[in-house]
Structures are given as C-alpha cells and as structure tokens.
C-alpha distance (Angstrom), angle and dihedral (degrees) to the residues before:
residue distance angle dihedral
X1 . . .
X2 3.80 . .
X3 3.77 114.5 .
X4 3.81 113.4 -149.4
X5 3.79 131.9 -173.3
X6 3.80 118.7 -130.6
X7 3.83 103.4 -122.5
X8 3.80 90.2 -146.7
X9 3.80 92.8 60.1
X10 3.81 124.0 65.3
X11 3.77 117.2 -119.7
X12 3.78 112.3 -99.3
X13 3.79 87.3 -126.4
X14 3.82 87.5 65.4
X15 3.79 96.7 51.0
X16 3.81 112.5 112.3
X17 3.79 116.0 -104.8
X18 3.81 89.8 -14.0
X19 3.80 97.6 146.9
X20 3.78 94.0 39.0
X21 3.81 88.5 54.8
X22 3.80 92.0 45.1
X23 3.79 94.9 55.2
X24 3.81 94.2 43.0
X25 3.81 91.2 51.3
X26 3.79 92.7 44.6
X27 3.79 95.8 51.6
X28 3.81 91.8 44.2
X29 3.80 91.8 58.6
X30 3.82 99.4 59.0
X31 3.79 105.3 11.3
X32 3.86 98.3 152.3
X33 3.81 91.0 54.6
X34 3.81 96.4 42.0
X35 3.82 103.7 46.7
X36 3.85 95.5 63.4
X37 3.80 88.3 54.8
X38 3.81 93.4 50.7
X39 3.82 92.9 42.3
X40 3.82 111.3 20.8
X41 3.79 109.6 -141.4
X42 3.81 95.3 28.8
X43 3.81 121.8 121.7
X44 3.80 119.9 -163.0
X45 3.81 117.3 -120.2
X46 3.81 107.5 162.5
X47 3.79 145.2 -17.1
X48 3.80 112.3 -116.1
X49 3.78 135.3 -152.6
X50 3.81 110.9 -81.9
X51 3.82 95.8 -155.2
X52 3.80 109.5 111.9
X53 3.81 108.5 169.7
X54 3.79 110.3 0.0
X55 2.95 119.7 -97.0
X56 3.80 99.9 -9.7
X57 3.80 106.5 63.4
X58 3.77 132.5 36.6
X59 3.80 122.9 173.3
X60 3.79 122.6 -149.0
X61 3.82 104.7 -118.3
X62 3.81 133.9 -12.7
X63 3.81 127.8 -174.4
X64 3.78 138.9 175.9
X65 3.80 108.6 -127.7
X66 3.77 142.6 172.9
X67 3.81 108.3 -121.6
X68 3.77 117.7 -177.9
X69 3.78 87.4 -17.6
X70 3.80 96.0 -53.2
X71 3.81 129.9 106.4
X72 3.78 112.0 -112.9
X73 3.79 140.3 156.6
X74 3.82 119.7 -109.7
X75 3.80 116.1 -157.1
X76 3.82 117.0 -170.1
X77 3.79 120.9 -167.2
X78 3.83 118.1 -172.3
X79 3.80 114.8 -148.8
X80 3.81 120.2 -170.7
X81 3.81 92.8 172.1
X82 3.78 143.6 21.0
X83 3.81 117.3 -73.5
X84 3.80 118.1 -174.0
X85 3.82 91.0 -163.2
X86 3.80 95.8 49.2
X87 3.80 98.8 103.5
X88 3.78 94.4 52.0
X89 3.81 91.4 46.5
X90 3.79 90.9 50.4
X91 3.78 91.5 52.4
X92 3.81 90.1 53.2
X93 3.81 91.9 48.4
X94 3.79 90.9 47.8
X95 3.80 94.5 50.2
X96 3.81 94.5 46.5
X97 3.82 92.8 47.2
X98 3.80 89.9 50.8
X99 3.80 90.3 48.2
X100 3.81 91.6 48.7
X101 3.82 99.4 45.0
X102 3.80 104.1 22.8
X103 3.82 92.1 -134.8
X104 3.82 132.7 112.6
X105 3.81 111.0 -90.0
X106 3.81 122.9 -140.2
X107 3.80 111.0 -159.6
X108 3.81 119.9 -160.3
X109 3.80 123.9 -178.7
X110 3.81 109.3 -152.6
X111 3.81 115.1 -153.9
X112 3.82 112.9 -166.4
X113 3.81 96.1 177.8
X114 3.80 136.0 40.9
X115 3.79 107.6 -84.5
X116 3.79 138.8 132.6
X117 3.79 104.0 -75.0
X118 3.78 126.9 -141.8
X119 3.80 111.4 -109.6
X120 3.79 120.1 -136.1
X121 2.96 135.0 -98.9
X122 3.78 118.7 48.2
X123 3.79 107.1 -148.5
X124 3.78 124.0 -163.5
X125 3.83 103.9 -178.3
X126 3.81 113.2 -111.4
X127 3.83 90.8 -7.3
X128 3.80 113.1 67.2
X129 3.79 147.5 -21.1
X130 3.80 112.5 -153.4
X131 3.81 120.0 -167.8
X132 3.80 124.5 -162.0
X133 3.79 136.2 168.4
X134 3.79 129.6 -122.1
X135 3.79 129.1 -152.5
X136 3.80 118.1 -166.1
X137 3.80 108.0 -160.1
X138 3.80 89.7 -169.7
X139 3.81 88.6 65.9
X140 3.83 95.3 53.4
X141 3.81 123.0 99.6
X142 3.80 111.0 -116.9
X143 3.80 91.8 -162.6
X144 3.82 91.2 59.7
X145 3.81 91.6 54.9
X146 3.78 93.3 47.6
X147 3.78 91.2 45.9
X148 3.81 87.5 55.8
X149 3.83 90.4 44.8
X150 3.80 92.2 -125.5
X151 3.79 90.4 170.1
X152 3.80 93.9 172.2
X153 3.81 87.4 66.5
X154 3.82 96.3 48.3
X155 3.84 96.7 94.8
X156 3.82 91.3 63.2
X157 3.81 97.0 42.4
X158 3.85 92.8 107.4
X159 3.81 89.0 70.6
X160 3.83 92.0 61.1
X161 3.79 139.2 78.4
X162 3.83 125.3 -89.8
X163 3.79 96.2 29.3
X164 3.80 113.4 158.1
X165 3.80 139.3 158.0
X166 3.81 96.0 -96.3
X167 3.79 90.4 51.9
X168 3.81 90.5 51.1
X169 3.81 88.9 49.8
X170 3.79 89.6 55.9
X171 3.79 91.6 46.5
X172 3.80 92.3 51.2
X173 3.81 91.7 48.1
X174 3.81 91.8 50.8
X175 3.80 93.1 45.8
X176 3.81 92.4 48.1
X177 3.80 89.9 51.1
X178 3.80 93.3 44.7
X179 3.81 94.1 48.7
X180 3.79 100.5 30.3
X181 3.82 89.5 129.0
X182 3.81 96.0 38.5
X183 3.80 111.6 63.4
X184 3.82 93.0 168.7
X185 3.81 93.7 59.5
X186 3.80 92.0 42.2
X187 3.79 88.7 52.7
X188 3.81 90.8 52.3
X189 3.80 91.6 50.8
X190 3.83 92.6 51.2
X191 3.81 92.6 45.7
X192 3.80 90.8 55.1
X193 3.82 91.2 47.1
X194 3.82 92.7 51.9
X195 3.78 93.7 42.5
X196 3.80 94.9 52.8
X197 3.80 92.8 41.4
X198 3.80 89.4 62.0
X199 3.80 92.8 56.0
X200 3.81 102.4 35.9
X201 3.79 122.6 102.5
X202 3.81 98.0 -175.3
X203 3.82 92.1 98.5
X204 3.82 102.3 81.4
X205 3.81 96.7 -171.2
X206 3.81 116.9 76.3
X207 3.80 89.1 -160.1
X208 3.81 92.0 54.4
X209 3.80 91.6 48.7
X210 3.80 89.8 50.9
X211 3.82 90.3 50.7
X212 3.80 89.1 53.2
X213 3.81 91.3 47.7
X214 3.79 88.6 52.0
X215 3.82 90.6 52.9
X216 3.80 90.3 51.8
X217 3.82 95.2 42.9
X218 3.81 89.7 85.0
X219 3.80 85.6 71.7
X220 3.83 95.7 51.9
X221 3.79 92.7 113.2
X222 3.81 91.9 52.7
X223 3.80 88.2 48.9
X224 3.80 95.6 50.6
X225 3.82 92.5 44.9
X226 3.80 93.5 48.3
X227 3.83 110.4 122.3
X228 3.81 89.8 -140.6
X229 3.82 93.4 54.5
X230 3.80 91.9 45.3
X231 3.81 90.5 50.5
X232 3.80 92.4 48.3
X233 3.79 92.1 48.6
X234 3.81 90.1 50.8
X235 3.80 90.3 50.0
X236 3.80 89.8 50.1
X237 3.81 91.4 50.4
X238 3.81 92.0 49.2
X239 3.80 92.0 47.6
X240 3.80 90.4 50.8
X241 3.80 90.4 50.6
X242 3.81 91.1 51.2
X243 3.82 92.0 50.0
X244 3.82 90.3 50.1
X245 3.83 92.6 49.9
X246 3.80 90.8 48.8
X247 3.81 89.6 54.7
X248 3.82 90.9 48.0
X249 3.82 91.0 50.0
X250 3.80 91.7 53.4
X251 3.81 92.2 44.1
X252 3.82 93.9 50.5
X253 3.80 91.3 46.9
X254 3.82 92.2 48.2
X255 3.82 91.6 49.4
X256 3.81 94.6 50.4
X257 3.80 101.5 31.7
X258 3.83 113.0 14.6
X259 3.80 92.5 -176.7
X260 3.82 89.5 63.9
X261 3.82 95.9 50.2
X262 3.81 95.2 97.6
X263 3.82 91.7 46.5
X264 3.82 90.3 49.6
X265 3.81 89.9 50.7
X266 3.81 90.2 53.4
X267 3.79 94.6 45.7
X268 3.82 96.7 43.9
X269 3.80 92.2 70.5
X270 3.82 90.2 62.4
X271 3.81 92.9 65.4
X272 3.80 118.1 86.3
X273 3.82 100.4 160.3
X274 3.79 117.4 88.5
X275 3.82 94.0 -155.8
X276 3.80 93.2 53.0
X277 3.80 90.9 45.6
X278 3.79 93.2 50.5
X279 3.81 91.0 51.1
X280 3.80 91.3 47.6
X281 3.81 91.7 52.1
X282 3.80 89.4 53.8
X283 3.81 91.6 47.9
X284 3.81 93.4 48.8
X285 3.81 90.9 47.3
X286 3.83 91.6 55.4
X287 3.82 100.7 33.0
X288 3.84 113.1 128.6
X289 3.82 97.2 -135.9
X290 3.79 147.0 1.1
X291 3.80 93.0 -96.3
X292 3.78 91.0 59.7
X293 3.80 91.5 48.9
X294 3.80 91.7 50.8
X295 3.80 89.7 49.3
X296 3.83 91.5 49.3
X297 3.79 92.8 49.6
X298 3.80 92.9 47.4
X299 3.78 102.2 37.8
X300 3.81 97.7 49.2
X301 3.81 92.1 55.7
X302 3.80 90.3 52.4
X303 3.81 93.7 58.8
C-alpha cells in the first residue's frame, strides 16, 4: 500500500506543538490510571495549577500524589526534541513548585521519541545539585503493556518497542469494547494512536507500519473530524500565513529601502498577528520615506 500526503494539508509533523498537546490531552483523560505506570508506587490525588511565573513559565503537567504513603508533587515534562536549556528550566520549575506547595517535588522528563536525553543531575558547583528522572517511552515494551491490559496507555503505544499490526488489532478491539457507549472518547484514543504512529520510528519495517496504517485507516473520518486535529491544522495555516507575510514585509522593505532590510528582518520576527502584519506591509509599501518606514517597523513592535 502506498501512503501519500495530500499536498493541500500540512504534514502533522509540521503542526505547532502537536505532540506536546497530544501528551497533555492524553494524560489528562485518565490520570489516575496513567501516573502509577509512569511512576510505580504513585497514587493520584489532584491536578494542580501549571502556572509557574505568570506569564513567563508554564510547565506541562503537575499533580499531587501519594508516593510511598507520603504527599508529594509530581511534575511531568514531555520532550519531543533536544533542549540544551532543559535542565536549568527543570530546576527552576522544581524550586518554584516546592516554594508554592511546600512538598517534595519529583520531576520526570518523558521522552516519546528517540532523541538525546538530558542526564541527571544538574550540578552548579558549590550552589546546587538537582536530580530528576527520565522515562523514554521508545524503550518500553508495548507487548508488556497490552498483556497487562493497561488500556490507559494504549494511545501512546506507537512510540514503544514491539509494535505490530496484530497488537494494534488487539488494542482497537479492546478500546472499541471499553468505549462502545462513548464514541467521543474512542475517537480521541484513535486520533492519538494515528498521530503518534506518523512520527514514531520504533517500527523498523516499512511494510509493518503500512499494515498498521491500513488497520487504522477505517477511522480516517473520525481523525479528520477530530476537533483537536482541526484546531491544529488551523494553527498551522495561520502560522504559515504569518511566515509568508514576514517574508513579504522584508522583501518590500528591501526593494524600497535596501539600507533598512536588516532592520526589517530583525523586527519581522516580533509580529505574530497576520492582520497587523498585512496592514504593516501596506504601510511600508506606501510610506513617503525611509524615516517613516523605520518608525513603522519600530513603533508597531512596541505596542
């Protein structure tokens, strides 16, 4: 089976924050069942506010748990790529959460895809040593989870080892039985399966991946009608429009006033509203002189 990409639709790999959103939504749906799998011995108590320092920092997910009989805070951070600043950010999150709640904070970085992982601890000589845990989903055995019928984990199975078409068949059958009276939740589960299958590289055989895609193709309509997918596609379209308008702004400025091209390139990145960008392009195109253009580029970003 040949898998083709509709040229009119952006690749899911290009959608902004798509995997971050996927994992946050997934863990929010069945938190009590998922946390003991991610941190054996933990028992969910409450979901906490994720705002750290308004409006600068926002963590991924924070929960109050019982761990070995003691109340603690569990902070989960999902990382789909490498981040050289991750360890320092985690230490800030950890300290602020401890300050806010007065409880020990367990930090776990969850890696769904193969990437260079951060190595604990963070050491700042003579100041602090910060330890955190990592959990690589791509190193887990999908067959073990299915054998244990950990259904709450099924949506992220494509990120793991030993994923094959027969296993996906079993997962679909169990999910359909579990949510036979809840089509909305079933739809969410399938959307997450399909979304992560597209990105994963833990299935070494192209033929096996195509067989899995064929199994899931019966749910294409659910996938396309999913509110999450529609929202992500809209975000991708808007982001593409903004990038295009930024390029036009720089091009128009360079054509009219070459000496301002570098300044326009610097300022363009500050605009993230397509309407404001479109208006600015029109203003730059009709501005009477270079001074006015410089003022337009500078003053709009200060608003």
